[in-house]
VEXDREN-2710 file (C-alpha; in Angstrom, 1 decimal):
% VEXDREN-2710
k/r/px/py/pz
1/MET/-7.3/8.8/-19.8
2/GLU/-9.5/5.9/-18.7
3/THR/-13.3/5.7/-18.7
4/ASN/-15.4/3.5/-16.6
5/THR/-17.1/0.7/-18.5
6/LEU/-18.4/-1.4/-15.6
7/PRO/-22.0/-1.4/-14.4
8/PRO/-22.7/0.5/-11.1
9/HIS/-21.7/-1.1/-7.9
10/PRO/-22.3/0.3/-4.4
11/LEU/-18.7/-0.4/-3.3
12/LEU/-17.3/1.6/-6.2
13/PRO/-18.6/5.2/-6.0
14/TRP/-17.1/6.1/-9.4
15/THR/-19.4/3.7/-11.2
16/GLN/-22.4/5.8/-10.1
17/SER/-23.8/8.1/-12.8
18/ASP/-23.7/11.2/-10.7
19/TRP/-20.2/10.6/-9.3
20/GLN/-18.2/13.0/-11.5
21/GLU/-20.8/15.8/-11.3
22/ASN/-20.8/15.6/-7.5
23/ALA/-17.0/15.3/-7.3
24/LEU/-16.5/18.4/-9.5
25/ALA/-19.0/20.4/-7.5
26/TRP/-17.1/19.6/-4.3
27/ILE/-13.7/20.2/-5.9
28/ASP/-14.8/23.6/-7.2
29/GLN/-16.2/24.6/-3.9
30/GLU/-13.1/23.7/-2.0
31/LEU/-10.7/25.3/-4.5
32/THR/-12.7/28.5/-4.8
33/SER/-12.7/28.9/-1.0
34/GLN/-8.9/29.0/-1.3
35/GLY/-8.8/31.4/-4.2
36/ILE/-8.0/28.7/-6.7
37/GLN/-9.9/28.5/-10.0
38/ILE/-10.4/25.4/-12.2
39/GLU/-9.0/26.0/-15.7
40/GLY/-9.9/22.8/-17.5
41/PRO/-11.8/19.5/-17.4
42/LEU/-11.2/16.8/-14.9
43/GLU/-9.0/14.1/-16.4
44/ILE/-9.5/10.5/-15.2
45/LEU/-6.0/9.0/-14.8
46/HIS/-7.1/5.7/-13.6
47/MET/-10.1/3.7/-12.4
48/ARG/-9.2/0.6/-10.5
49/THR/-11.0/-1.8/-8.2
50/TRP/-9.7/0.1/-5.2
51/SER/-9.9/3.8/-6.3
52/ALA/-10.4/6.4/-9.0
53/PHE/-7.8/9.1/-9.5
54/ALA/-8.1/12.3/-11.5
55/ALA/-6.1/15.4/-12.4
56/ILE/-7.6/19.0/-12.6
57/PRO/-5.7/22.0/-14.1
58/THR/-6.1/25.1/-12.0
59/SER/-4.8/28.6/-11.6
60/ASP/-2.4/27.2/-9.0
61/GLY/-1.2/24.2/-11.1
62/ILE/-2.4/20.6/-11.4
63/VAL/-4.3/19.3/-8.4
64/TYR/-5.2/15.7/-7.8
65/PHE/-8.5/14.2/-6.7
66/LYS/-8.9/10.6/-5.3
67/THR/-11.8/8.6/-4.3
68/PRO/-11.4/5.1/-2.8
69/SER/-13.6/2.1/-2.8
70/ILE/-15.8/1.7/0.2
71/GLU/-13.5/-0.9/1.6
72/ASN/-10.5/1.4/1.3
73/ALA/-12.2/4.5/2.6
74/PHE/-9.9/4.5/5.6
75/GLU/-7.2/6.0/3.3
76/ALA/-8.6/9.6/3.7
77/ALA/-8.5/9.5/7.5
78/LEU/-5.1/7.8/7.5
79/THR/-3.7/10.4/5.0
80/GLN/-5.1/13.2/7.2
81/LYS/-3.4/11.8/10.3
82/LEU/-0.1/11.3/8.6
83/VAL/-0.2/14.8/7.3
84/GLN/-0.7/16.0/10.9
85/LEU/2.1/13.9/12.2
86/ARG/4.7/14.2/9.4
87/PRO/3.7/17.0/6.9
88/ASP/7.3/17.1/5.6
89/CYS/7.0/13.8/3.8
90/MET/3.3/13.9/2.7
91/VAL/1.6/15.5/-0.2
92/LYS/0.1/19.0/0.4
93/LEU/-3.5/18.2/1.3
94/LEU/-5.9/20.9/0.0
95/ALA/-9.2/19.3/1.1
96/ILE/-10.6/16.2/2.5
97/ASP/-14.1/14.7/2.9
98/LEU/-13.9/11.9/5.5
99/GLU/-17.4/10.7/5.0
100/GLN/-16.9/10.0/1.3
101/GLY/-13.2/9.3/1.6
102/TRP/-12.3/12.1/-0.9
103/THR/-8.9/13.8/-1.0
104/LEU/-7.7/16.8/-3.0
105/SER/-4.0/17.4/-3.1
106/ALA/-1.5/19.7/-4.7
107/ASP/1.2/18.6/-7.1
108/SER/4.0/17.7/-4.7
109/GLY/6.9/16.5/-6.7
110/GLU/8.1/14.3/-9.5
111/VAL/7.7/10.5/-9.2
112/LEU/10.9/8.6/-8.4
113/ARG/10.3/6.4/-11.5
114/ASN/11.3/9.2/-13.7
115/SER/14.8/9.2/-12.1
116/ILE/15.3/5.4/-12.3
117/GLN/15.8/4.1/-15.8
118/THR/18.8/1.7/-15.4
119/VAL/20.6/-0.3/-12.8
120/ASP/23.0/2.6/-12.4
121/ASP/20.1/4.7/-11.2
122/LEU/19.2/2.4/-8.2
123/GLY/21.3/4.7/-6.0
124/HIS/18.2/7.0/-5.7
125/TRP/16.8/4.4/-3.3
126/ASP/19.7/5.0/-0.9
127/ARG/18.0/8.3/-0.1
128/VAL/14.5/6.9/0.2
129/VAL/14.6/3.6/2.0
130/PRO/16.4/4.6/5.2
131/TYR/14.2/7.8/5.3
132/TYR/11.1/5.6/5.2
133/ALA/12.4/3.4/8.0
134/GLU/13.0/6.5/10.1
135/PHE/9.4/7.6/9.3
136/GLN/8.1/4.3/10.6
137/ILE/10.1/4.5/13.8
138/ASP/8.9/8.1/14.3
139/LEU/5.3/7.1/14.0
140/ALA/5.5/3.9/16.2
141/PRO/4.5/5.9/19.4
142/HIS/1.3/6.9/17.6
143/LEU/0.0/3.4/17.1
144/THR/-3.4/4.0/18.7
145/ASP/-4.0/7.1/16.5
146/LEU/-3.1/5.1/13.4
147/LEU/-5.4/2.3/14.3
148/ASN/-8.2/4.8/15.0
149/THR/-8.1/5.9/11.3
150/GLY/-9.6/2.5/10.4
151/ALA/-6.5/1.3/8.7
152/PRO/-6.4/-2.6/8.7
153/ASP/-5.0/-4.0/11.9
154/ARG/-2.4/-6.6/10.9
155/ARG/-0.5/-6.7/14.2
156/LEU/1.2/-10.0/14.9
157/VAL/-1.0/-11.0/17.8
158/GLY/-4.0/-11.3/15.5
159/PHE/-2.2/-12.3/12.3
160/PRO/-2.7/-16.1/12.6
161/ASP/-6.4/-15.6/13.0
162/LEU/-6.5/-13.4/9.9
163/TYR/-4.7/-16.1/8.0
164/ARG/-7.1/-18.7/9.1
165/LYS/-10.1/-16.7/8.1
166/LEU/-8.5/-15.9/4.7
167/LEU/-8.2/-19.7/4.0
168/GLU/-11.9/-20.2/4.7
169/ASP/-12.8/-18.1/1.7
170/THR/-12.3/-20.7/-1.0
171/GLU/-14.3/-18.7/-3.5
172/ASN/-11.9/-15.8/-3.6
173/LEU/-8.9/-18.1/-3.3
174/ARG/-10.3/-19.7/-6.5
175/VAL/-9.6/-23.2/-5.3
176/ASP/-9.4/-25.4/-8.4
177/ASN/-10.4/-22.5/-10.5
178/PRO/-7.4/-21.1/-12.5
179/PRO/-5.6/-18.8/-11.8
180/GLY/-6.3/-19.8/-8.3
181/LEU/-5.1/-22.3/-5.8
182/SER/-5.1/-26.0/-6.4
183/SER/-6.7/-28.2/-3.8
184/GLU/-3.3/-29.4/-2.9
185/GLU/-2.0/-25.9/-2.4
186/HIS/-5.0/-25.0/-0.3
187/ARG/-4.5/-28.1/1.8
188/HIS/-0.8/-27.3/2.3
189/LEU/-1.7/-23.7/3.4
190/LEU/-4.1/-25.1/6.0
191/GLU/-1.4/-27.4/7.3
192/LEU/0.9/-24.4/7.7
193/GLN/-1.4/-22.6/10.2
194/SER/0.7/-23.6/13.2
195/GLU/3.9/-22.7/11.4
196/VAL/2.5/-19.2/10.6
197/GLU/1.6/-18.8/14.3
198/ASP/5.1/-19.8/15.3
199/MET/6.6/-17.4/12.8
200/CYS/4.5/-14.6/14.3
201/LEU/5.7/-15.4/17.8
202/GLN/9.3/-15.6/16.6
203/LEU/9.1/-12.3/14.8
204/ALA/7.4/-10.7/17.9
205/SER/10.3/-11.9/20.0
206/TYR/12.6/-9.4/18.3
207/ARG/10.5/-6.6/19.9
208/LEU/10.4/-4.3/16.9
209/PRO/7.7/-1.7/17.3
210/GLU/4.6/-2.2/15.2
211/THR/3.7/0.9/13.2
212/ILE/2.5/2.1/9.8
213/CYS/3.2/-0.2/6.9
214/HIS/2.8/1.3/3.4
215/GLU/2.8/-2.0/1.4
216/GLU/3.6/-0.4/-1.9
217/ILE/6.7/1.8/-1.5
218/HIS/7.7/1.6/-5.1
219/ASP/9.0/4.1/-7.6
220/ALA/5.5/5.4/-8.6
221/ASN/4.5/6.1/-5.0
222/VAL/7.5/8.1/-4.0
223/LEU/7.9/11.7/-5.0
224/LEU/11.0/13.8/-5.0
225/ASN/10.7/17.5/-4.3
226/GLY/14.0/19.2/-3.9
227/GLU/15.4/17.9/-0.6
228/HIS/12.1/16.4/0.3
229/VAL/11.0/12.7/-0.1
230/ILE/7.2/12.4/-0.3
231/PHE/5.3/9.2/0.2
232/THR/1.9/9.0/-1.5
233/ASP/-1.0/6.6/-2.2
234/TRP/-1.8/5.1/1.2
235/ALA/-4.6/2.7/0.1
236/ASP/-2.4/-0.3/0.4
237/SER/-1.4/0.3/4.0
238/SER/-1.9/-1.5/7.3
239/ILE/-0.8/-1.3/10.9
240/GLY/1.6/-4.1/11.8
241/HIS/5.1/-5.2/11.6
242/PRO/7.3/-2.6/9.9
243/PHE/9.3/-5.0/7.9
244/PHE/6.3/-6.1/5.9
245/THR/6.8/-2.9/3.9
246/LEU/9.9/-3.9/1.9
247/LEU/8.5/-6.9/0.0
248/VAL/7.0/-4.8/-2.8
249/THR/9.9/-2.3/-2.7
250/ILE/12.5/-4.9/-3.4
251/ARG/10.4/-6.9/-5.9
252/SER/9.4/-3.8/-7.9
253/ALA/12.9/-2.4/-7.9
254/ALA/14.4/-5.7/-9.0
255/PHE/11.8/-6.0/-11.7
256/ARG/12.5/-2.5/-13.1
257/ALA/16.2/-3.1/-13.1
258/GLY/16.0/-6.6/-14.5
259/LEU/17.5/-8.2/-11.4
260/GLU/16.6/-11.1/-9.1
261/GLU/15.2/-10.1/-5.8
262/ASP/18.2/-11.6/-4.0
263/ALA/20.7/-9.8/-6.2
264/PRO/23.4/-7.9/-4.3
265/GLU/21.7/-4.6/-5.2
266/MET/18.5/-5.7/-3.5
267/LEU/20.4/-7.0/-0.5
268/HIS/21.9/-3.5/-0.3
269/LEU/18.4/-2.1/-0.2
270/ARG/17.5/-4.4/2.7
271/ASP/20.6/-3.4/4.6
272/ILE/20.2/0.3/4.3
273/TYR/16.5/-0.1/5.3
274/LEU/17.6/-2.0/8.4
275/GLU/20.3/0.5/9.4
276/PRO/17.9/2.9/11.2
277/TRP/16.6/0.0/13.2
278/SER/20.0/-0.7/14.7
279/SER/18.9/0.5/18.2
280/PHE/16.4/-2.4/18.3
281/GLY/18.9/-5.2/17.6
282/SER/22.2/-6.3/16.1
283/ARG/22.6/-6.6/12.3
284/THR/22.3/-10.4/12.6
285/GLU/19.1/-10.1/14.6
286/LEU/17.6/-7.6/12.2
287/ARG/18.3/-9.7/9.2
288/GLN/16.8/-12.7/10.9
289/ALA/13.6/-10.7/11.7
290/PHE/13.6/-9.4/8.1
291/GLU/13.7/-13.0/6.7
292/ILE/10.6/-14.0/8.7
293/ALA/8.8/-10.7/8.0
294/TYR/9.5/-11.0/4.2
295/ARG/7.7/-14.3/4.1
296/LEU/4.7/-13.2/6.3
297/ALA/4.4/-10.1/4.1
298/MET/3.3/-12.3/1.3
299/ILE/0.3/-13.3/3.4
300/ASN/-0.2/-9.7/4.3
301/ARG/-0.4/-8.7/0.6
302/SER/-3.0/-11.4/0.0
303/LEU/-5.0/-10.0/2.9
304/SER/-4.9/-6.5/1.4
305/TYR/-6.2/-7.7/-2.0
306/HIS/-8.8/-9.7/-0.2
307/LEU/-10.0/-6.6/1.6
308/GLY/-10.4/-4.7/-1.6
309/MET/-11.9/-7.3/-3.9
310/ALA/-13.6/-10.1/-1.9
311/GLY/-17.0/-8.5/-1.8
312/LEU/-17.1/-7.7/-5.6
313/PRO/-18.6/-9.7/-8.4
314/GLU/-16.1/-11.5/-10.7
315/GLU/-16.2/-8.9/-13.5
316/TYR/-14.8/-6.2/-11.1
317/LYS/-11.8/-8.3/-10.0
318/ILE/-9.3/-6.9/-12.5
319/GLU/-6.4/-8.7/-10.6
320/ASN/-8.3/-11.9/-9.8
321/ASP/-5.0/-13.9/-9.3
322/ALA/-3.6/-11.6/-6.6
323/ILE/-5.3/-13.1/-3.6
324/PRO/-4.3/-16.7/-4.3
325/GLY/-1.1/-15.6/-6.1
326/TRP/0.6/-14.1/-3.0
327/LEU/-0.3/-17.2/-1.0
328/GLN/1.4/-19.3/-3.8
329/ASP/4.5/-17.1/-3.4
330/PHE/4.4/-17.8/0.3
331/LEU/4.2/-21.5/-0.4
332/GLU/7.4/-21.3/-2.5
333/THR/9.3/-20.1/0.6
334/VAL/8.3/-23.3/2.6
335/ASP/11.0/-25.9/2.8
END
């Protein structure tokens, strides 16, 4: 259990003194209307810069309550829309408050992490990764609906401008302020603006449909429930190139298995993810597109951390190396 020790801040609702009381009143009202009774205290599972997450025992099992930061309040509307479009692979949503960004959901399965303990267990991803690709393809025709939820717009046409604006924020890039960028790294990133624009144009030329991109499909955000695969925690999501999604999947799976991200097992994950996209290009073309997207996805991750943390004072930035760190990773891919 975690407790909040930070002073109140308007972007972080759970730092307010009356937050838990108000949340419990709402939870009780919503559950009671469904004939469900609370049977124990609310347990805070985590408080992060981007959200607070709690579990509540009830007469119908454990339910989960989540409240996002103001910057990530789109998650509630996005979750609601995804439940409407693909309820088969989303958690069971019990209640939602779009104004406050609150969601209340039922226990919907066991985290994939519990099934992956060694390299030999990586086969569980064979079930998840292509299914997620099919999910993205299925949602591509609903691009406008997804954008209307307020989810970050990272489509390729505007991506170079987002990159440019990100580089202007030298404070949050921590230029010459460890663990941030050095002046030399920042200068190099500025020089790469035309290359980033060219990469976006080249990636767009493969004509893959832009769609939902859950940026953290890792083994703690995937639930297994019998034959169903459930995707959860949509705070780190954007609307853009679908292949951005696999950066964290591959890195986290490699880390958990003690492998390099270019190990044969990780290349296998890449290939089974690409298989459902075969109607959009040849295997060679899809791999070429993937290599470009994998690099741009590092910038995309920096943008997402910037969205969640840029407006906060230093003491709230619990991962203050993430914004510059992902850009440093991008620099490592430059010849």
